[in-house]
C-alpha positions in Angstrom: -47.9 125.7 -12.2 -44.4 124.6 -13.0 -43.7 124.3 -9.2 -46.7 122.0 -8.8 -45.6 119.8 -11.7 -42.1 119.6 -10.3 -43.4 118.7 -6.8 -45.6 116.0 -8.3 -42.7 114.5 -10.2 -40.6 114.5 -7.1 -43.3 112.7 -5.1 -43.6 110.1 -7.8 -39.9 109.1 -7.5 -38.9 106.3 -5.2 -37.9 107.5 -1.8 -34.2 106.5 -2.4 -34.0 108.2 -5.8 -31.2 110.8 -5.9 -30.0 109.7 -2.5 -26.8 107.6 -2.4 -27.4 104.3 -0.6 -25.3 103.9 2.4 -22.5 101.5 1.6 -22.3 98.4 3.9 -19.7 98.6 6.6 -16.4 97.0 5.5 -13.8 95.1 7.5 -11.1 97.2 9.1 -7.5 95.9 9.7 -5.1 97.5 12.1 -1.7 96.0 12.9 -2.6 93.1 10.6 -5.6 92.2 12.7 -9.3 92.5 11.9 -11.0 95.0 14.1 -14.5 94.6 15.8 -16.4 97.0 13.6 -19.6 94.9 13.2 -22.2 94.4 15.9 -22.1 90.7 16.8 -25.7 90.9 17.9 -26.8 92.2 14.4 -26.4 89.0 12.5 -28.3 86.8 10.0 -28.8 83.3 11.3 -30.1 80.6 8.9 -30.3 76.8 8.7 -29.5 74.9 5.5 -29.3 71.2 4.6 -26.3 70.6 2.4 -26.3 67.7 0.0 -23.3 65.3 0.6 -22.5 62.9 -2.2 -22.6 59.8 0.0 -25.3 57.5 1.4 -23.9 56.3 4.7 -27.3 55.2 6.0 -28.1 53.2 2.9 -31.5 54.7 2.4 -31.0 55.3 -1.4 -30.6 59.1 -1.1 -27.7 61.4 -0.6 -27.0 62.3 3.0 -27.9 65.8 4.1 -25.7 67.9 6.4 -27.4 70.3 8.6 -25.5 73.6 8.8 -26.2 76.8 10.6 -24.9 80.0 9.3 -24.3 83.1 11.4 -23.1 86.1 9.3 -22.9 89.9 9.7 -26.1 91.6 8.6 -24.0 93.7 6.2 -23.9 90.6 4.0 -27.5 91.4 3.2 -26.2 94.6 1.6 -23.7 93.0 -0.7 -20.7 92.5 1.6 -19.0 89.2 1.0 -17.1 87.6 3.8 -15.0 84.6 4.4 -16.1 81.8 6.8 -14.8 80.2 10.0 -16.3 76.8 10.0 -16.7 74.3 12.8 -17.9 70.8 12.0 -18.9 68.7 15.0 -20.8 65.6 16.0 -21.6 67.0 19.5 -24.1 69.9 18.9 -27.1 67.7 19.8 -25.4 66.2 22.9 -24.8 62.5 23.4 -26.2 59.2 24.5 -25.5 57.1 27.6 -23.2 54.4 26.2 -21.3 51.5 27.9 -17.6 51.1 27.2 -16.0 47.7 26.5 -14.7 45.7 29.4 -10.9 45.9 29.6 -10.3 43.3 32.3 -9.8 40.5 29.7 -7.1 38.1 28.7 -4.9 38.9 25.7 -5.5 37.1 22.4 -3.2 34.4 21.0 -3.3 33.4 17.3 -5.5 30.3 16.9 -7.2 30.7 20.2 -10.4 32.5 21.1 -10.2 35.0 23.9 -13.7 34.3 25.1 -16.5 36.7 25.9 -15.6 40.1 27.0 -18.1 40.2 29.9 -20.2 43.2 30.8 -19.5 46.7 29.6 -18.8 49.5 32.0 -20.9 52.6 31.9 -18.9 55.6 30.6 -20.4 58.8 29.2 -23.4 60.5 30.7 -26.2 62.1 28.8 -26.6 65.9 28.5 -29.2 68.1 26.9 -28.6 69.1 23.3 -26.6 72.3 23.3 -27.6 75.2 21.2 -25.3 75.8 18.2 -23.0 78.5 19.5 -19.3 78.9 20.3 -17.1 81.0 22.4 -15.4 82.4 19.2 -18.7 83.3 17.4 -19.0 86.9 18.5 -15.3 87.5 18.2 -15.3 86.5 14.5 -18.6 88.0 13.4 -17.6 91.3 15.0 -14.5 91.3 12.8 -16.2 90.5 9.4 -16.2 86.8 9.3 -19.2 84.5 9.1 -19.3 81.5 11.4 -20.8 78.3 10.1 -21.6 75.2 12.2 -22.0 71.8 10.5 -23.5 68.8 12.2 -21.7 65.5 11.4 -23.6 62.7 9.6 -26.0 60.8 11.9 -26.1 63.6 14.5 -28.6 66.3 15.3 -30.6 67.3 12.2 -28.3 65.8 9.7 -29.1 62.5 8.0 -26.6 59.6 7.4 -24.8 57.6 10.1 -21.9 58.3 12.4 -18.9 56.2 11.5 -16.0 57.6 13.6 -13.6 59.1 11.2 -14.1 57.2 8.0 -14.5 58.6 4.5 -18.3 59.2 4.8 -17.8 61.5 7.7 -15.0 63.4 5.9 -17.2 63.8 2.8 -20.1 65.1 4.9 -17.9 67.8 6.5 -16.3 68.7 3.2 -19.6 69.2 1.5 -20.2 72.4 3.5 -17.0 73.8 2.0 -18.2 72.7 -1.4 -21.5 74.5 -0.8 -19.8 77.7 0.3 -17.9 77.6 -3.0 -20.9 76.8 -5.2 -20.1 73.2 -5.9 -23.0 71.4 -4.2 -26.6 72.3 -3.5 -28.5 73.0 -0.2 -32.0 73.7 0.9 -33.4 76.0 3.5 -36.1 75.3 6.1 -38.8 75.9 3.5 -37.2 73.5 1.0 -36.1 76.3 -1.3 -32.7 76.3 -2.8 -30.1 78.0 -0.6 -27.1 79.7 -2.1 -24.0 81.0 -0.3 -23.9 84.1 -2.4 -22.9 86.2 0.7 -19.4 84.6 1.0 -16.1 84.8 -0.8 -15.8 81.0 -0.4 -12.6 81.3 1.5 -13.0 79.0 4.5 -11.0 78.2 7.6 -11.9 75.2 9.8 -11.1 75.0 13.5 -12.2 73.3 16.6 -11.0 71.2 19.6 -10.8 67.4 19.9 -13.3 65.7 17.5 -14.1 69.3 16.2 -10.4 69.7 15.5 -10.0 66.3 13.9 -12.6 67.1 11.2 -10.4 69.9 9.9 -7.5 67.5 9.5 -9.8 65.1 7.7 -11.3 67.7 5.3 -7.8 69.2 4.6 -6.5 65.8 3.6 -9.0 65.8 0.7 -7.3 68.9 -0.8 -10.7 70.6 -1.2 -10.6 74.0 -2.9 -11.7 76.9 -0.8 -10.4 75.5 2.5 -7.6 78.0 2.9 -6.5 77.2 6.5 -7.2 74.9 9.4 -6.6 75.3 13.2 -6.8 71.7 14.6 -6.7 71.9 18.4 -6.1 68.6 20.4 -6.9 66.8 17.1 -6.6 63.3 15.8 -4.6 62.6 12.6 -4.9 58.8 12.7 -7.8 57.1 14.5 -5.7 53.9 14.9 -3.3 55.6 17.3 -6.3 57.0 19.2 -7.6 53.6 20.1 -4.6 51.3 19.4 -0.8 51.6 19.5 1.6 49.3 17.7 -0.8 46.3 17.8 -1.9 46.9 21.4 -5.5 47.9 22.3 -4.8 51.2 24.1 -7.3 53.6 25.6 -7.8 57.3 25.0 -6.8 58.7 28.4 -9.7 58.8 30.8 -11.9 56.5 28.7 -10.7 53.0 29.2 -12.7 50.7 27.0 -14.0 53.3 24.6 -13.7 52.4 20.9 -14.9 53.5 17.5 -18.3 51.9 18.0 -18.8 53.4 21.4 -18.1 56.9 20.1 -20.4 56.4 17.1 -23.1 55.3 19.4 -22.5 58.2 21.7 -23.0 60.8 19.0 -25.8 59.0 17.2 -28.4 61.7 17.9 -30.4 61.9 14.6 -34.2 61.4 15.0 -34.3 57.9 13.4 -32.9 55.7 16.1 -32.8 52.5 14.1 -31.5 53.1 10.6 -27.9 53.2 11.7 -28.0 50.1 13.9 -26.4 47.9 11.2 -23.7 50.5 10.5 -22.7 50.7 14.2 -22.8 47.0 14.5 -20.4 46.8 11.6 -18.0 49.1 13.5 -18.1 46.7 16.5 -17.2 43.8 14.2 -14.5 45.5 12.1 -12.6 47.5 14.7 -11.0 44.3 16.1 -10.4 44.6 19.8 -8.9 41.1 19.7 -5.6 41.4 17.8 -5.3 45.2 17.8 -3.9 45.0 14.3 -3.7 47.9 11.8 -6.3 46.9 9.2 -8.1 48.5 6.3 -10.7 49.6 8.8 -8.1 51.8 10.4 -6.3 52.7 7.2 -9.2 54.6 5.8 -9.3 56.6 9.1 -5.6 57.6 8.8 -5.5 61.1 7.4 -1.7 61.0 7.2 -2.1 58.8 4.1 -3.3 61.9 2.2 -1.1 64.6 3.7 0.3 65.2 0.2 -3.1 66.5 -0.8 -3.2 69.2 2.0 -3.3 72.7 0.4 -4.6 74.6 3.5 -2.1 76.2 5.9 -2.1 74.6 9.4 -1.9 76.2 12.8 -1.8 73.1 15.1 -2.3 73.3 18.8 -1.8 70.6 21.4 -1.3 70.0 25.1 2.0 68.4 26.1 0.0 66.7 28.8 -2.9 65.6 26.7 -3.4 61.8 27.3 -6.7 61.7 25.6 -5.6 62.8 22.1 -1.9 62.0 22.6 0.9 64.1 21.3 1.8 61.5 18.7 -1.2 62.7 16.8 0.1 66.2 16.3 3.8 65.4 16.1 3.5 62.9 13.3 1.0 65.1 11.4 3.1 68.3 11.9 6.3 66.6 10.7 4.6 65.3 7.6 3.2 68.7 6.8 6.6 70.3 7.1 8.2 67.7 4.9 5.7 68.6 2.1 6.1 72.3 2.3 2.7 73.1 3.9 2.7 76.5 5.6 2.6 75.6 9.3 2.8 76.8 12.9 2.4 75.0 16.2 1.4 75.9 19.8 2.3 73.5 22.5 1.1 74.1 26.1 1.4 72.5 29.4 -2.2 71.6 29.9 -4.1 68.5 28.7 -7.0 68.3 26.4 -7.6 72.1 26.2 -8.2 75.1 24.1 -5.5 77.8 24.5 -8.3 80.4 24.8 -8.5 79.4 28.5 -4.7 79.5 28.9 -3.4 82.6 27.2 -6.4 84.3 25.9 -5.1 87.7 24.6 -2.0 86.4 22.9 -3.9 83.4 21.5 -6.6 85.6 20.0 -4.1 88.0 18.5 -2.3 85.0 16.8 -5.6 83.5 15.6 -6.8 86.9 14.3 -3.6 87.5 12.3 -3.7 83.9 11.0 -7.3 84.1 9.8 -6.8 87.7 8.5 -3.9 86.6 6.5 -5.2 83.4 5.0 -8.9 84.3 4.6 -8.7 88.1 3.9 -5.2 88.1 2.3 -3.8 90.7 4.7 0.0 90.9 4.5 0.7 90.9 8.2 3.8 88.6 8.2 2.3 85.9 10.4 3.7 83.3 8.0 7.2 84.5 8.7 7.0 84.6 12.5 8.7 81.8 14.6 6.9 78.5 13.8 6.7 77.2 17.4 5.2 78.7 20.5 5.9 76.5 23.6 4.8 76.8 27.2 7.4 75.7 29.7 6.9 73.8 32.9 6.9 77.1 34.9 4.1 78.3 32.7 6.2 80.8 30.9 6.0 81.0 27.1 8.7 81.0 24.4 8.8 81.4 20.7 11.2 79.2 18.8 12.2 78.6 15.1 10.3 75.4 14.9 9.5 72.1 16.7 11.1 69.8 17.7 13.7 72.2 18.9 16.5 72.9 16.4 19.7 71.4 17.6 18.0 68.3 19.0 19.8 65.0 18.4 19.0 61.4 19.4 21.3 60.1 22.1 21.3 56.5 23.4 21.5 55.6 27.0 21.7 52.2 28.6 20.0 50.6 31.7 22.3 48.7 34.0 21.3 45.9 36.5 19.3 46.4 39.6 15.9 47.2 38.1 13.8 45.4 40.8 14.9 48.0 43.2 16.5 50.6 41.0 19.3 50.1 38.5 21.3 52.8 36.9 21.3 54.5 33.5 24.7 54.8 31.8 25.0 57.6 29.3 28.0 56.0 27.5 28.2 52.3 27.7 25.9 49.3 27.3 26.0 46.4 29.7 28.8 44.1 28.6 28.6 40.4 28.1 26.2 38.0 26.3 23.3 38.0 28.7 22.1 40.0 31.8 18.4 39.2 32.3 16.2 40.9 34.8 12.6 39.7 35.3 9.2 41.0 36.2 5.7 39.6 36.6 2.7 41.5 35.2 0.2 42.9 37.7 -2.3 44.9 35.7 -4.1 46.0 38.9 -1.3 48.4 39.8 -0.9 51.7 38.1 2.4 52.9 36.7 2.4 55.6 39.3 2.0 53.0 42.1 4.8 50.9 40.6 7.1 53.9 40.3 6.6 54.8 44.0 7.7 51.3 45.3 11.2 51.0 46.6 11.3 47.5 45.2 8.9 45.5 43.1 8.7 42.3 41.1 6.1 43.9 38.9 8.3 46.4 37.1 12.0 47.2 36.3 13.3 50.7 37.1 16.5 52.5 36.1 17.8 56.0 37.0 20.4 58.5 36.0 22.4 60.4 38.6 20.9 63.7 39.7 21.2 66.2 36.9 24.0 68.8 37.3 22.2 71.1 35.0 18.8 71.2 33.2 18.4 68.9 30.2 15.7 69.3 27.5 14.0 66.5 25.6 12.2 67.6 22.4 10.6 65.0 20.2 10.2 61.2 20.4 12.0 58.8 22.8 12.3 55.2 21.9 13.0 52.1 23.9 14.7 49.1 22.2 14.2 46.1 24.4 15.4 42.5 24.3 12.5 40.6 25.9 11.5 37.0 26.5 8.1 36.0 27.7 6.8 32.9 29.6 3.5 32.9 27.7 2.4 33.5 24.1 0.8 36.9 24.8 1.7 40.0 27.0 1.6 43.7 27.1 4.8 45.8 27.0 4.8 49.3 28.4 7.8 51.7 28.6 7.8 54.9 30.7 10.1 57.9 31.3 9.8 59.5 34.7 11.1 62.7 36.4 12.2 61.9 40.0 12.5 65.0 42.2 15.0 65.4 45.0 12.2 64.7 47.5 11.6 61.3 46.0 8.3 62.1 44.3 8.0 61.3 40.6 5.7 61.9 37.7 5.4 60.5 34.2 7.1 62.4 31.5 5.9 60.1 28.7 4.9 56.5 28.0 4.4 54.1 25.2 3.1 50.6 24.5 3.3 47.7 22.1 2.0 44.2 21.5 5.1 42.0 21.1 3.1 39.9 18.7 3.2 42.9 16.4 7.0 43.3 16.7 7.6 43.4 12.9 4.5 45.4 11.9 1.3 46.9 13.6 -0.6 45.2 10.7 0.7 41.7 11.4 0.2 39.4 14.5 3.0 36.8 14.8 3.1 34.2 17.5 5.5 34.4 20.4 7.5 31.4 21.5 7.8 31.4 25.3 11.4 31.5 26.4 12.7 33.0 23.1 14.2 36.5 23.2 12.8 39.1 20.8 13.9 42.6 19.9 10.9 44.8 20.8 10.8 48.5 19.9 8.5 50.9 21.8 8.0 54.5 20.6 7.0 56.8 23.5 4.7 59.7 23.1 6.5 62.8 21.7 7.2 65.5 24.3 9.0 68.7 25.0 10.2 68.5 28.6 12.9 70.2 30.7 14.3 68.0 33.4 15.5 70.4 36.1 18.9 70.4 37.8 18.9 68.0 40.8 16.3 65.7 39.3 16.8 62.2 37.9 15.6 60.8 34.7 14.2 57.3 35.2 13.1 54.5 32.8 10.5 52.0 33.9 9.5 48.8 32.1 6.2 47.1 32.9 3.9 44.7 31.1 0.4 46.1 31.5 -0.4 49.8 32.0 -3.5 49.8 34.1 -4.9 53.1 32.8 -4.3 52.4 29.1 -3.8 48.8 28.1 -6.1 45.8 28.4 -5.8 44.3 31.8 -5.2 40.5 31.9 -5.0 38.5 35.1 -1.7 39.0 36.9 1.2 36.6 36.3 2.7 37.0 32.8 6.5 36.9 33.1 8.9 39.0 31.2 12.7 38.8 31.1 14.7 41.9 29.9 18.2 41.3 28.6 20.1 44.4 29.4 23.0 43.6 27.1 20.8 44.3 24.1 18.6 47.1 25.6 18.9 50.8 25.1 16.7 54.0 25.3 17.1 56.7 22.7 16.4 60.2 24.0 15.8 63.3 21.8 18.2 65.7 23.6 18.4 69.3 22.7 22.1 69.9 22.4 22.8 66.2 21.8 25.5 64.1 23.5 27.3 67.2 24.9 24.2 68.4 26.7 23.3 65.0 28.1 26.8 64.3 29.4 27.1 67.8 30.9 23.9 67.0 32.8 24.7 63.4 33.9 28.4 62.9 33.3 
């Protein structure tokens, strides 16, 4: 009888009574790195719409950011994990959009430039890609959730795309706020969705636009964003589409601008609500003067670098002419100056992710970085050398920081003969009161074509002797030119070249300016033909080793076919060499330069 009662009591108990529930798997760290202890196929995937406190489409309601969460299933059992978050405008693909025509005359104050003419087709259309990522399985297997956020006006988000402005930043930031319980979200059924499965600690990363959004969100100082990994990322949209008053292309996309990019990513279902917003971009971006205006100032994240509290692992290609190296160099220098924890990878490719260049070492670095800043693992990553640089022979080196310690600015001086090839003196400027050399603009010729000519009236070219030993440039070169013009508007382009012993050359770096903006990128001032002006041109920052036996060359041109607007040929420029110099960032300073060139 007693046995029967006991059996009945046992059968009445819940099946789990008396049995310890299995604890959810926990992250494991070895050598300071998270280990793949979770099954990346065993995940919870859910869609939510996060409320963003902005109304960019002016429909009277807060915008909604569509986010997709991919998290280890162990989070259903109580495990709380940090997040690696990628925000993007590209998940739903893009539209076929025409670029602006760049074969136009330059503007002059008080004169209309005239109609731009037809636009030239640029981007093609592709099908909307599923929200996935090459890093997804890597992170989820190691105890991180991955979250994807669609930018305003794209995919299943509401709002409008506005190419880098505050609305876009707020939209991306709202996902970090939701992960930390500061804003609401709804799931596919309309029910409230809470991120109770996360610690709230978030790291953002991505490439190009997807890397730019981490810079933008970090510049707000949002709590919970512990680190960012911006790869080939923009820190100021002005320098992406302009440079020092000149309308300048992102490499490979002549004629693209803020309105074109917004139109390209405008993939939300409502195809009309954002038309006035995009038309406003076309009006306000100002392709006529190229001036730095409030339109561009709100798209300059460097203004708010003092708010950045997240650590930054920045990555950039030394040969990236789409998002140029100025974007990372200026941002990185400002972060260092404000004591933000920082590290930089510079590689020899262009607009690329280091995953495809040095996969194993990159993933180990990324793992330690995220493990330290999101899980609090004391692995020493913050004390390692700050700079990892790939050299021209594709080898890699770790250095204390970048630009290279021991680098100093050294002035060199072009001497006459530039229509064929003048010389560069490492010690003395051209003496006298005037020594003018002239060129006539021909925007139909590329810089590479001009550099290949033995003699040309369309450029001026100056060269050092062959280097006796290798010399390294690390940082930003600058040309200080004394120029006169025969008309009230012209482009100015300055280029450094590497000339090999066999006579071939390639561009090390280049820069551009509008001489009407000689005192400020924000102010257009008339040019008086025939008057000589001091014109400064900052070239794109580089880290470059000129090999022994090679010559360093400096080329001055007016238009740069692949980057500037392209007026009809003919504008005349006169360069006064007595007041002209080039400042080079030489590792080792004057002694190193003179050891190389005498």
